[in-house]
ZAKOLKE-722230 format. One record per residue (C-alpha): x, y, z negated. Coordinates in steps of 0.05 Angstrom, whole numbers, plus 5000, padded with zeros to 4 digits. Example, Ala and Ser with C-alpha at 12.3 -4.5 7.8 and 13.67 -1.06 7.14 Angstrom:
REM residues 2
+------+------+------+
|   px |   py |   pz |
+------+------+------+
| 5246 | 4910 | 4844 |
| 5273 | 4979 | 4857 |
+------+------+------+
***
This chain:
REM residues 107
+------+------+------+
|   px |   py |   pz |
+------+------+------+
| 5000 | 5000 | 5000 |
| 5027 | 5068 | 5019 |
| 5033 | 5124 | 4969 |
| 4969 | 5158 | 4992 |
| 4928 | 5096 | 5011 |
| 4881 | 5105 | 4952 |
| 4862 | 5176 | 4972 |
| 4861 | 5175 | 5047 |
| 4795 | 5186 | 5084 |
| 4756 | 5125 | 5105 |
| 4746 | 5112 | 5179 |
| 4679 | 5093 | 5208 |
| 4695 | 5018 | 5212 |
| 4708 | 5015 | 5137 |
| 4643 | 5048 | 5114 |
| 4597 | 4987 | 5111 |
| 4647 | 4945 | 5072 |
| 4660 | 5003 | 5023 |
| 4585 | 5012 | 5011 |
| 4577 | 4938 | 5000 |
| 4634 | 4938 | 4950 |
| 4605 | 4998 | 4913 |
| 4535 | 4967 | 4910 |
| 4564 | 4903 | 4879 |
| 4605 | 4942 | 4827 |
| 4567 | 4927 | 4763 |
| 4605 | 4979 | 4722 |
| 4584 | 5033 | 4772 |
| 4511 | 5008 | 4770 |
| 4513 | 5009 | 4694 |
| 4538 | 5080 | 4693 |
| 4487 | 5104 | 4745 |
| 4430 | 5068 | 4709 |
| 4449 | 5103 | 4644 |
| 4448 | 5170 | 4680 |
| 4384 | 5159 | 4720 |
| 4343 | 5117 | 4670 |
| 4372 | 5130 | 4601 |
| 4313 | 5102 | 4561 |
| 4301 | 5042 | 4606 |
| 4375 | 5027 | 4607 |
| 4377 | 5027 | 4531 |
| 4322 | 4975 | 4525 |
| 4326 | 4936 | 4590 |
| 4395 | 4949 | 4620 |
| 4391 | 4893 | 4671 |
| 4325 | 4920 | 4699 |
| 4353 | 4991 | 4702 |
| 4416 | 4967 | 4739 |
| 4373 | 4927 | 4787 |
| 4329 | 4987 | 4802 |
| 4390 | 5030 | 4816 |
| 4422 | 4977 | 4860 |
| 4357 | 4967 | 4899 |
| 4347 | 5042 | 4910 |
| 4419 | 5053 | 4931 |
| 4418 | 4993 | 4977 |
| 4355 | 5020 | 5010 |
| 4388 | 5089 | 5016 |
| 4452 | 5058 | 5046 |
| 4413 | 5019 | 5098 |
| 4433 | 5043 | 5168 |
| 4495 | 5080 | 5144 |
| 4549 | 5058 | 5193 |
| 4597 | 5117 | 5196 |
| 4627 | 5172 | 5153 |
| 4581 | 5221 | 5188 |
| 4520 | 5179 | 5171 |
| 4543 | 5177 | 5098 |
| 4555 | 5252 | 5095 |
| 4485 | 5266 | 5123 |
| 4454 | 5217 | 5074 |
| 4490 | 5246 | 5013 |
| 4481 | 5320 | 5031 |
| 4412 | 5331 | 5000 |
| 4432 | 5298 | 4935 |
| 4498 | 5336 | 4930 |
| 4464 | 5401 | 4947 |
| 4415 | 5391 | 4889 |
| 4470 | 5368 | 4842 |
| 4515 | 5427 | 4859 |
| 4464 | 5483 | 4861 |
| 4427 | 5462 | 4799 |
| 4491 | 5453 | 4758 |
| 4501 | 5506 | 4705 |
| 4576 | 5497 | 4711 |
| 4583 | 5516 | 4785 |
| 4605 | 5588 | 4792 |
| 4618 | 5589 | 4867 |
| 4629 | 5542 | 4925 |
| 4677 | 5553 | 4982 |
| 4675 | 5516 | 5048 |
| 4734 | 5516 | 5094 |
| 4756 | 5475 | 5154 |
| 4823 | 5440 | 5149 |
| 4834 | 5450 | 5223 |
| 4788 | 5476 | 5278 |
| 4812 | 5416 | 5321 |
| 4794 | 5364 | 5268 |
| 4740 | 5322 | 5302 |
| 4731 | 5266 | 5252 |
| 4685 | 5278 | 5193 |
| 4715 | 5269 | 5123 |
| 4691 | 5277 | 5051 |
| 4736 | 5314 | 5003 |
| 4716 | 5329 | 4932 |
| 4754 | 5357 | 4873 |
+------+------+------+
***
């Protein structure tokens, strides 16, 4: 593995496998269930995780490229960012005007 392999952008061919891996990550499903369904997760954690996994699987259906993923995530991230009391400003900038492949960069 190269020095930057863990932080490089995914290419379109990798997206379905990455989504499948994320959907099968039980620790991620547990964390998301606790965030989305805190009470249900406290009493029936398996049910809460299953609901999250089912909803995310449905949402991921048809996502085959980075561009598809970005378009699918955009409404959720918009809501998360604009409703957050900790966001003071947002800046959007292109890395290069000749960059033709879509990428997701967060910090």
